[in-house]
N, C-alpha and C positions, 0 to 999 in steps of 0.2 A: 580633781578627782585622783585618788591614789589607787594603787593596785588592790588594796584591801576594800576599796569602795566600788569595785567593778560590778556591773549589773549581773543578775543571776542568769544562768543558762536558759535560753528559750528554745525548746526542742522544735516547736512549730516553725519558728523563724529559720532554724538551721535546715529543716526539711525543705522549706521553700527555696532557700538559697541553693541547696543541693540539686533540687529539681530544675531550677532555672539554669544552673550551670550545665547540666546534662542536655537540656533543651537547646541551649546556645551552641554547644558542641555538635549536636546532631544537625542543626541548621547550617553550621559552617561546613560540615562534611557533605551534606546534600548539595549545598551551593557549589562546592568545589567539584563534585562529580558532575553536576549539571553543566557547569561552565566547560568542563573537559569534554562532555558529550556534545555540547553546542559547537565547540571547536572542531570536533570530528564530523560534524554535520549529521550525526545519527538521528536527531529529531526530524530532520527533513526527510530522511528515508522512511521514518514511521508515519510521516504526514500523508504519504501516498498509499498507505497500507490498504485501505478499502479498494482502491482501483487496482493495485497489484493483485490483491486476492481475487477480484472479479476476473481479471485476465488469466490468473492461474487456474481458476475453476473452469473457465471457458476452454482453455487449451487442454486441461486434463480430460474434459468431456470429448474434445475432438480426438485426442489420443486414444480414448476408449472406443471410438468409432460411432458414437451416438450423435450423429450430425443433427438430428431433429431437436434433441435437447440443447445442443450447442447453439443452434439457430435461435432457440428461445432465450438463451442467456445473452446472445448477441443483441437481440431486440428488447431485452429486459421484459419479456412476456412469455412465461412458460406455456400459456394457452394460445400461442400464435396460430394454431391450426383452425381456430374458430373464425378468424378474420384474416385469411392470408392476403386478401386484396389490400389490406392496410400496409403491407410491406412490399408493394409492387416495385418501388425503386430498386430494391435489392432482394430478389426473389430467392426462395429456397434452392431452386435449381442453380442460380448463379452462385449462391453460397456454397453449394455442394461442389461446384467446379473449383472454387477458390480454396476450399478447406478439405476436400475429400482426397482419396488416394490418387486421383489423376491431377492434382494441383501441381504448381511449380515446385513445391517442397516434397512431393511424393507422399508416402504414408508418414504422418507426423508421429514420431516416436518419443521425442524429448523437446523440452523448451526450458529457457532460463531467462528471467527478466534481468536485463543488464543496466537499464537506465529508466528513470521516470522523472517527469518534470511537469509541474502545474502550468497549463497554458490556456489562457482565456477562461472558458467555463468548464474546464475538465482537465484531465491528466493525459499527457502523451507518455506511452509506455513502450520502450524498446525491448523487443523479445528476440532472443537468439533461438531459432528453430532448427532442430536436428544438427546442432553444432555448425551451422552455416557461417560463412564469412561476413555477410552483411545482415544486420538485424531487420526485422519488420517492425514498423511503428504503428501502434494501435492507439486510438483515442477513446477514453472512457468519459462520457458526458456526465458531469455532476448533476445536471438538472433532471435528466430522465433515466440515467443509469444504463444507457445503451453503449455498445462498443461499435467502433467503426475504424476504417483505415484513416490514419492521420496524414494530413497534407504537410505536417511539420516533421522534420527529421532532426533528431538530437545528436550531438557529438557523443560518441560512445567510447572514445579513446583510441589509441594507436592499435 
């Protein structure tokens, strides 16, 4: 085959090659960004987002002073008043002592999630309350959506 015998230009084939090369370039860029994010452990932070969000909503409600609504979030039951005996192990009065103005933290004005880690059937979330020195560790149960005090403490850095 000589130069004068070259096949005719196929516009359809040229468009296909052009589109495939753009798709390959996009895949390479997305893979590079994905591996960079994986290296930075950002996907693991997003993995706990539902639990982090639940703890944020809970603490925002405590900060606003609405302890009854916060107790409903804690028990994952906004209608907890209908069956208060169901929550006898941790009553609303005990909850009010732990989270109200007379708690160890005083009036809770601010919070910041500093660490979260999946443990067992839930997520342990470390929260800095009112800029304190030691975080409080809460456990968000994946099975029933309740919040509780965590028996596990995570390393939160120096």
